[in-house]
C-alpha positions in Angstrom: 25.5 -84.6 -74.6 22.7 -82.6 -76.8 20.4 -82.6 -73.7 23.1 -81.3 -71.2 24.2 -78.6 -73.7 20.6 -77.6 -74.4 19.9 -77.3 -70.5 23.0 -75.4 -70.0 22.1 -72.8 -72.7 18.7 -72.4 -71.5 19.8 -72.0 -67.8 22.3 -69.3 -69.2 19.6 -67.5 -71.1 17.4 -67.5 -67.8 20.4 -66.4 -65.6 21.0 -63.6 -68.2 17.4 -62.6 -68.1 17.5 -62.7 -64.3 20.7 -60.5 -64.3 19.2 -57.9 -66.6 16.2 -57.7 -64.3 18.6 -57.1 -61.3 20.5 -54.3 -63.2 17.1 -52.5 -64.0 15.2 -53.0 -60.9 17.4 -54.6 -58.2 16.4 -57.7 -56.4 12.8 -57.1 -57.0 13.5 -56.8 -60.8 15.4 -60.0 -60.7 12.4 -61.8 -59.1 10.0 -60.4 -61.7 12.5 -61.3 -64.6 12.6 -65.0 -63.1 8.9 -65.1 -63.3 8.8 -63.6 -66.8 11.4 -66.1 -67.8 9.4 -68.9 -66.5 6.1 -67.8 -68.0 7.9 -67.3 -71.4 9.3 -70.7 -71.5 5.9 -72.2 -70.4 4.2 -70.2 -73.2 6.9 -71.2 -75.8 6.6 -74.9 -74.7 2.8 -75.0 -75.7 2.7 -72.4 -78.4 5.9 -72.5 -80.3 4.7 -74.0 -83.3 1.5 -71.8 -83.7 3.6 -68.7 -83.2 6.1 -69.5 -86.0 3.4 -71.0 -88.5 1.2 -67.9 -88.0 3.9 -65.4 -88.5 4.9 -67.2 -91.9 1.3 -67.5 -92.8 1.7 -71.1 -93.4 -1.2 -73.4 -94.7 -1.6 -76.9 -93.6 -1.7 -79.3 -96.5 -2.5 -83.2 -97.2 -2.5 -85.8 -99.5 -5.5 -84.3 -101.4 -4.2 -80.7 -102.0 -0.3 -81.5 -102.1 -0.1 -85.1 -103.0 3.7 -85.3 -104.1 5.0 -82.8 -101.5 3.0 -84.7 -98.5 4.1 -88.1 -99.8 7.7 -87.0 -99.6 7.4 -86.0 -96.2 5.3 -89.2 -95.2 8.1 -91.5 -96.8 10.9 -89.6 -94.9 9.1 -89.7 -91.7 8.5 -93.4 -92.0 12.4 -93.7 -93.1 13.3 -91.8 -89.9 10.9 -93.7 -87.6 9.1 -90.6 -86.8 5.3 -90.0 -86.5 3.9 -88.1 -89.6 4.2 -84.5 -88.9 1.7 -81.7 -89.8 2.8 -80.5 -93.4 2.7 -76.8 -94.4 3.1 -74.7 -97.2 4.3 -71.1 -97.2 3.4 -69.0 -100.1 6.8 -67.3 -100.5 9.1 -67.1 -103.6 12.3 -67.3 -101.4 13.3 -71.0 -101.4 13.6 -72.1 -97.8 12.0 -74.5 -95.0 11.8 -75.0 -91.2 10.4 -77.4 -88.7 8.7 -76.5 -85.4 7.0 -78.2 -82.7 7.8 -79.3 -79.0 8.2 -82.8 -79.6 8.1 -85.3 -82.4 4.5 -86.3 -81.6 3.6 -82.5 -82.0 5.8 -81.3 -84.8 5.3 -79.5 -88.1 7.3 -79.1 -91.3 7.0 -76.3 -93.9 8.3 -75.6 -97.2 7.9 -72.2 -99.3 6.6 -72.3 -102.7 9.9 -71.0 -103.9 11.5 -74.2 -102.7 9.1 -76.6 -104.4 9.3 -74.6 -107.7 13.2 -74.2 -107.9 14.5 -77.6 -106.5 14.3 -81.1 -107.8 12.5 -84.0 -106.3 15.7 -85.4 -104.7 16.7 -81.9 -103.3 13.2 -81.2 -101.9 13.5 -84.7 -100.1 16.8 -83.9 -98.7 15.6 -80.5 -97.5 12.8 -82.0 -95.5 14.7 -84.9 -94.3 17.0 -82.0 -92.6 14.1 -80.6 -91.1 12.8 -83.9 -89.8 16.3 -84.3 -88.3 15.7 -81.2 -86.3 12.4 -82.8 -85.0 14.1 -86.0 -84.1 17.0 -84.1 -82.2 14.2 -82.0 -80.6 16.0 -78.9 -81.8 12.9 -77.0 -82.5 11.7 -76.4 -79.0 15.0 -75.3 -77.8 15.5 -72.9 -80.7 12.1 -71.2 -80.3 12.4 -70.9 -76.4 15.8 -69.2 -76.7 14.7 -66.9 -79.4 11.7 -66.1 -77.3 13.9 -65.2 -74.2 16.4 -63.5 -76.4 13.6 -61.1 -77.5 12.4 -60.5 -74.0 15.9 -59.7 -72.9 16.0 -57.1 -75.6 12.6 -55.7 -74.6 13.8 -55.3 -71.0 16.9 -53.5 -72.4 14.5 -51.1 -74.0 12.8 -50.7 -70.8 15.9 -49.5 -69.0 15.6 -46.0 -70.5 12.2 -45.5 -68.7 13.4 -46.9 -65.3 16.9 -45.6 -65.2 15.8 -42.2 -63.7 13.9 -43.8 -60.9 15.9 -43.5 -57.7 13.7 -45.8 -55.8 13.9 -49.0 -57.9 16.7 -50.7 -55.5 19.2 -50.7 -58.5 22.8 -50.4 -56.6 24.3 -50.2 -60.1 22.7 -47.0 -61.1 23.3 -45.6 -64.5 26.0 -48.2 -65.4 23.7 -51.0 -64.6 21.2 -49.6 -66.9 23.6 -49.0 -69.7 24.7 -52.5 -69.3 21.4 -53.7 -69.6 20.5 -52.0 -72.6 23.7 -52.8 -74.5 25.4 -55.8 -73.2 22.6 -58.1 -72.2 20.7 -57.9 -75.8 24.3 -58.6 -77.3 24.9 -61.6 -74.9 21.3 -62.9 -75.8 22.2 -62.9 -79.5 25.4 -64.6 -79.0 23.8 -67.5 -77.2 20.9 -67.8 -79.6 23.3 -67.9 -82.4 25.5 -70.5 -80.7 22.6 -72.7 -80.3 21.8 -72.5 -83.9 25.0 -73.2 -85.5 25.8 -76.4 -83.5 22.5 -77.8 -84.5 22.8 -77.3 -88.2 25.7 -79.4 -88.9 24.0 -82.2 -87.0 20.9 -82.0 -88.7 22.6 -82.1 -92.1 24.3 -85.1 -91.2 21.3 -87.0 -89.9 19.1 -85.6 -92.8 21.7 -86.9 -95.3 21.3 -90.3 -93.5 17.7 -90.1 -93.6 17.3 -89.2 -97.4 20.1 -91.5 -98.2 22.6 -89.2 -100.3 24.5 -86.4 -98.7 25.0 -84.8 -102.3 21.1 -84.1 -102.5 21.4 -82.0 -99.5 24.6 -80.3 -100.8 22.9 -79.4 -104.0 19.9 -78.2 -102.2 21.8 -75.9 -99.7 23.5 -74.4 -102.7 20.5 -73.5 -104.5 18.7 -72.1 -101.4 21.6 -69.9 -100.3 21.7 -68.4 -103.8 18.0 -67.9 -103.9 18.1 -66.4 -100.4 20.6 -63.8 -101.5 18.6 -62.8 -104.4 14.8 -63.1 -103.0 13.9 -61.1 -99.9 11.7 -62.8 -97.3 9.4 -60.3 -95.9 7.8 -62.2 -93.5 11.4 -63.1 -91.9 12.8 -59.5 -92.2 9.8 -58.5 -89.9 10.6 -61.0 -87.3 14.4 -61.8 -87.4 14.4 -63.9 -84.1 12.9 -66.6 -86.4 15.6 -66.5 -88.9 17.6 -69.4 -86.9 14.8 -71.8 -87.6 15.3 -71.8 -91.5 17.5 -74.4 -93.1 19.3 -71.2 -94.6 19.3 -67.7 -93.0 16.4 -65.9 -94.6 17.7 -62.6 -93.8 20.0 -60.5 -96.2 23.7 -59.8 -95.3 24.7 -62.5 -92.9 26.6 -65.0 -94.7 30.1 -65.3 -92.5 30.8 -68.4 -90.5 31.6 -66.3 -87.3 30.1 -65.9 -83.9 27.6 -63.5 -85.3 26.0 -65.6 -87.8 22.8 -67.4 -87.2 23.9 -70.1 -89.6 27.3 -71.9 -90.5 28.7 -70.9 -93.7 26.9 -72.7 -96.5 30.2 -73.5 -98.1 31.3 -75.3 -94.9 28.2 -77.2 -94.7 28.4 -78.3 -98.3 32.0 -79.4 -97.7 31.0 -81.5 -94.6 28.3 -83.3 -96.7 30.7 -83.9 -99.6 33.1 -85.5 -97.1 30.2 -87.6 -95.8 29.3 -88.7 -99.3 32.9 -89.8 -99.7 32.8 -91.9 -96.5 29.6 -93.3 -97.5 31.0 -94.3 -100.7 34.0 -96.2 -99.3 32.8 -99.8 -99.6 33.5 -102.5 -97.2 36.1 -105.1 -98.3 33.3 -107.5 -99.4 31.6 -104.8 -101.4 34.8 -103.9 -103.0 35.4 -107.4 -104.1 31.9 -107.3 -105.6 32.4 -104.1 -107.1 35.7 -105.0 -108.8 33.6 -107.8 -110.7 31.4 -105.2 -112.5 32.1 -102.4 -114.9 33.1 -99.0 -112.9 30.3 -96.9 -112.1 30.2 -93.4 -110.7 30.4 -93.1 -106.8 27.0 -93.7 -105.4 25.3 -93.3 -102.2 22.5 -94.8 -100.4 19.3 -94.8 -102.5 16.9 -93.6 -99.8 13.2 -94.3 -99.8 12.7 -93.9 -103.5 14.8 -96.6 -105.1 16.9 -94.6 -107.3 20.3 -92.8 -107.1 21.0 -89.4 -108.3 23.6 -86.7 -107.7 22.5 -83.5 -109.0 25.3 -81.1 -109.7 24.8 -77.4 -108.7 23.6 -75.5 -111.7 25.9 -72.8 -113.1 23.0 -70.3 -113.3 20.1 -69.7 -110.6 17.4 -72.1 -111.5 14.1 -70.9 -112.7 10.7 -71.7 -111.4 9.3 -74.8 -112.8 5.6 -75.9 -113.3 4.4 -77.3 -110.1 4.2 -81.0 -109.6 3.1 -80.6 -105.8 -0.6 -80.0 -105.7 -3.2 -77.3 -105.6 -3.9 -74.2 -103.6 -5.5 -75.5 -100.5 -7.3 -72.3 -99.9 -8.8 -69.7 -102.1 -8.3 -68.8 -105.7 -5.1 -69.8 -107.6 -2.4 -67.1 -107.9 0.1 -66.4 -110.8 3.1 -67.6 -108.7 3.5 -70.4 -106.0 3.6 -74.2 -105.7 0.0 -74.5 -106.7 -0.2 -73.1 -110.2 
């Protein structure tokens, strides 16, 4: 079903791209738009990860310069049955993370310095498990291609002003077609892009909770990240808003509503779904209930995950303060006063 839905959405984006080309330049414009769409898809397929990582100034790390962070990703990848992805750090105070890559064999995950500073070990593990779920579902390629096509459609709309006065462009719709291309097409592209993102986040939350072993770890992490994103700007994301849907929480300011025009579902709704999942996981089988009745009552537990311990962090009342870094040192250049390498 995911594959069919993805194919339909990408086909819709390509058709929309061709429609804009026709409104601007007639049949010739439609052919040109089709060629541009095909080239954009091909370029995105081979270079999606490089584009996103470069725009966020991510630095690759390994077991030598970020041992604990790298070990968490390594353990989760093994738990999920995935190849070890390339692991990156972003020197950015906003807590956030994303995954990219065209397939599990060529994937990369990245976490910000703010994420490693402000979240517990278990919460960081849950976030990276969410990103590995995107890799496992092959969401990252789809999201990047859709974002690239949406940006290209918006670019064509900007060109409409220059082509609108040309009487020889074989545009049978005239000024009305140009107006539609300028306003409706970018708007429609935005809707398709956001629809792709929202359906994927709920699925990645569920699978990520299964990989790390405890849905409440991810619920707590989402709460902290959402509050951090509200308070701390992400300048790189603000300069490249088409990337916003790749992050686990929307890094842009002012978009927190669970509606058609949000790049992410409501954080509250995601947390509620994870809490329900934790409740379902805590309902023991009849054999387990008989075993549980023979021992003293304990707080409800979820799966231990790959670390052999069970914790259920409660969301703090106040925004968490940055903590001393346990994750490694700066892989390049001198140390800075803030970041995950101090």
